N, C-alpha and C positions, 0 to 999 in steps of 0.2 A: 905587641906579642909578650911585653914584662910581663903582662897582667896572668897571658893565659900561661906562662912557666911558672909565674907566682901562683896559679891556680894549680897546678900541676904537683909541682909540692907541695901545697898542704893536704894533697889528696891523696900524696902518694906516705905523705908524716902520718894521720889520721889511720889510712890501711894501713899503717905497722904496726899502731902501737895499740890497733885496735885489734887485728886477726890471735894473738897467738892469744888471746881470754876469749874472744869468741871459743875458738877451741876447744882451750881449757877449759867453759861451757860447757860444750856437745861432748867432750869425755865425762863429763859429770855427768848430762841427765845421761848415758849412755848406760855409766854403771847402777846409777837411779833404772835403770829401765834390768840390767839382766845380772845386774848381785844387791838386791836390796827388795824385801819383798812386800810387791805395794801393801796387798790388804794392812800388816802387820803395821806398817805404816801407819798408814789412813787408821790406822781402831785404835795409835797412843794419840793422834791429834785431836785436840779439843775440840768436841763438840758447839763450844758456844763459842757464835765468832766474833767480839771480844779479843779475846782471851787468844780465839787460831790465827786474828791476823796479829799480835803482837806476839805472837811464838813462830807464824812468817818473817818477823822483818828481826827478829834477834833467831832464823835457820845462818842470815847469811855470816857466823862465826864461825859458821860450821864450813860451807862452799863460798873463798875466799875471794871474787869473779868480781867482776866491773861491768858498770853497763851494759856490753859487745859479750859478757858470759853469760848475765844472771835469765835470759830471755828464751835461752833449750834449755835451762834449769828448769823453769817457769810454765814450757812449754811443756813435761814431760811430768811435772810433776799434776799439770790439768788433766794428760790421758790419761796420768793413775790413778786420778778419780780421785786427789789434791780437795776439802774445803777449796772454795773462792776463796777465802780471807784468807785463809794460810796464805796461796801461790800469790793476791797483790802484795801482798804484804813480803810479802820476797823477793819478788820483785823489784821494789821500789824502796828498800829498806839494803837489800845483798851491796847493789855499788860501793855504798856508803860506811853499812853496815861490820866489818871486818875485820882480817885482822891486821893486813897491808893497808887499808889508807889507813888505818883509823895513825900506828906509824908514823904513816908518812903525814897526815896531818901531823901530826907535835911534832915530828924530824920539823918543818917549817913555820910555826907560830910554836915552842916552846918557850915562850917570853908574852905567847900571850892562852893561858894554858882555857882559854876562857871557851875561848874556837871548841878549841878539839869539845870539850863539855857538849860542849850547845849541840855545835854540830853533830855526834849522836847522841847526845837526848832529842832534835827536833824532827831527825829523819827517822826516829822513833817510829814519833809521837804525829807525826805528818803520814808514813806507810798504816802505819798498827785507823790512822783514823780510815782513809783512804780504802785498806781492806774492810772493814768493817760496814762502810758503808753498799758498798759491791756484795753485802752478802746479805741484799735487802733484795737481790736481785735474786727472783726463786729460781729461777729458768733460764743458766747465761747464753744458752744455744745462741738467740736472738742474735750476743756484743760477739759467736766466736766468729773462728775463720772455715768456713766449709770441716776441711779436716781433720781441726784439730776438735768440733763439733757433735763431729759424730763418732769421733773417740768420747768426748764426753758424756755423749746420746745413748750410748750401751751399758757407762755406769762401766767401762776396762775391763767387757766380758768379750776376745779376742777371736775367739776362734770362730763362732755367725758371725760377725763383721770380715774375715776373713777369707770363709766360704765365697761372701756375697759379691766380693770383690774380684778374688778369680775366674768370676765366670765365663768373665770376655777372652777369648783370644786379643792374649798372650800381642800372639804376628803379628797384630793391627797399629801397635799400642808403640809407639817410639819413648824410647828411654834409657834406661841401666834396668837388668834383671840378675837374682837370683834361682838358683834353681832349688828350687822347691821337696819333690817327687821323683824317684825314677823317674823321665820322659817328659815332666811335663819343666811349662818355667815360668816364674811368678814376674810380669812389674813390678820396679823395686820402688816404688811409692813415697811417702808415709807413710798409708793407712793400711796399705798392705805389712811395709816391713817393722812397723812397729807392732801391728798384729798381732805379727806370724812374729818375731822376739819375743815378745810378749806370755806368747799359748808356749812354747817353744825352752824357756829362755833354762823356768826355774830346775827344768829335768835335766841337760841337755848337761852335761864334762865339760869340764874345763874352756878347755883344749876347745871345744867348740862353740862356748861362753865364748873366749877373749873373740873367734874369728865373727861370729854376734856385732862382735861391739865395731870390729871395724866397721864394716857391711853398715853398721846403726851410723859409725864414724861421719862414713862419705861422704851419706845420705844427706845428715844434717846439715854439711858446712854447706853438702850444694845449696843448701835451700836460701839458708839463715846467710854467706858469703856472697854471692848474688846481691842480696836486698841490704849488707852492709859496703860493697861498694858501690851498689847506688845510695844510699844515705850517705859513705865520706861522702860523694862526691855531690850534693848537692850543699852539704858543709862548708866544700870549698871552694864552688862562686861564690853561695855568700859570704863569705871570710871576705871575696875576695871584693864583688860588683858592689858593697855596702861597708864602707871605709868605717875602720873601727873604733875612728872618735866625731860619729858621728851617735854610735850609741852611749858613748860616754860624752860623750860630751854634750846630755840631757838632763845633771847635775849632779850637786853634791849635794840635796837637803832629801834631810830622812825617809824620804816617795818615794823623791825621782830614780835616786841614787841605789832603792833600794828595785826599782823597775826597771834602769841600768843595766846589775850585776844579775837582774835574772833574765833580760832576753842580752848579754853581753856569754854567760852562759848555755845557751842553746843555741848557742850562730855560732861556741868553740869549739863543742862538743868535744873539748878538751877527758879525757879516760879522767876516772873517778880517784886516780894510786898515782896523778901526779896537776892536777888539779890546785891544789893547793898553795904546791908549785909560784905559779900564776897568779892565787887568787894575792898572795904574799907582796910582791908586785903591789899593789892596792892603794895596800893596806896605816900609809902613810897618805891616804888621800880620799878614803874611802870608806864612809861609818862604818863600821861591826857587825852590824844587819846588813848590809848593804854587803860583808862578808859572806854571810853564816844562808847569805840568797841564794850567791852565786857557788859557795860549797857544798848547797844541802839540793838544791832547784837542780841543779845544772847533770848528775848524774841520776836523778830521777827524768825527767825526759831536755832531749836535748834530740840535733835532730835525725842522727846516727839510730841512738836511739829508735824513735818515731819508726822506724823504718820497720826498725828489724820488730816492736812489740806487732807493727803490721803481719805482723807472718801469723801471729794467734789472737790479735779481737781485728775485728773491725771497725774501722776509722771513724765511728759516735760512738767507741767507747772507747778507743787510745784518747780522740778531745775529750768525756766526758774523764780522763784519767790524768791528764794534761787541764783538765778545765780546777780540780779537785787540790792538786797537792798543787795550783799556783800559789790558788786562796790564800792556802790553808801556809804554804812559803813568808805572802804578800802579812798577812798576822803575825804570826810569829815576832817573825822581823821588824814587822816597822811598833811591833811594843817593846822588844829590845831597844829602837831607836830609839824613843823614844823615850824611854825610862834612864838608855844614857846621856841624855839631853834633858 
């Protein structure tokens, strides 16, 4: 019973910690949809895959969201037709490369400024490399979930998609509905809603766009909120079922300490805005490289993030992201440990 209470407490703490940042990400996603001309945005992005991945990785300075809030923004960017390297770079780097997290890391590691600099630099480098690697996949549809792939396939031409999506009678479907034309009701699923809003938002007055923003925010919160609850439940269960000492006792060497801290980062699923204070508690016993591994890998890949990423990508794509980010994090932080030793 005690373990069950602990798991429930951890579950609530993860959910309460993550939900505000998910809401922030959803709001930013809706703003991108309704108030930004996506064609102008896409036109100004670099065409070079490597440069595009770097620019995407640095967009976190403009959108200060953690690993819970970056997913809806990245999903919106992909649906707008933003190049894959840009979206992947943002997805991986935004939770770390943003003013809030940088300030929090500096507050925690003020006596070790190299930790702050290396966290930002390595996060940018890893996100850029992974985004560049994904640019090799010219046709991203096989890696995307069907609703996202449909928007990506049409290269964001919503009118055609919207007509196809409204052919079936909404009376035969369950879910939430919105009013389209007089006497017509349309099911408010992701594909229909995104297509409808994108087709009409630029020409609507501000009051109508604000109403549509609320509709889109509610829809994305329904989808991503459910995934967040599921991911938080898994993270809480693992934290209780697997004693933390099992991970920490793997060793303090230059290799095993990195592996232990990467595993710990994935399991505890701490928000990137506060993870630096958690890592600080290990600074006297763990190597600098392993602390960096925790601070870099955790915001990119943890149990909550994996659940949310599955709302965009199919499992094999998430595995690719996980493997690439893990390998690069391990190699860079191992180099740091060996240099210090």
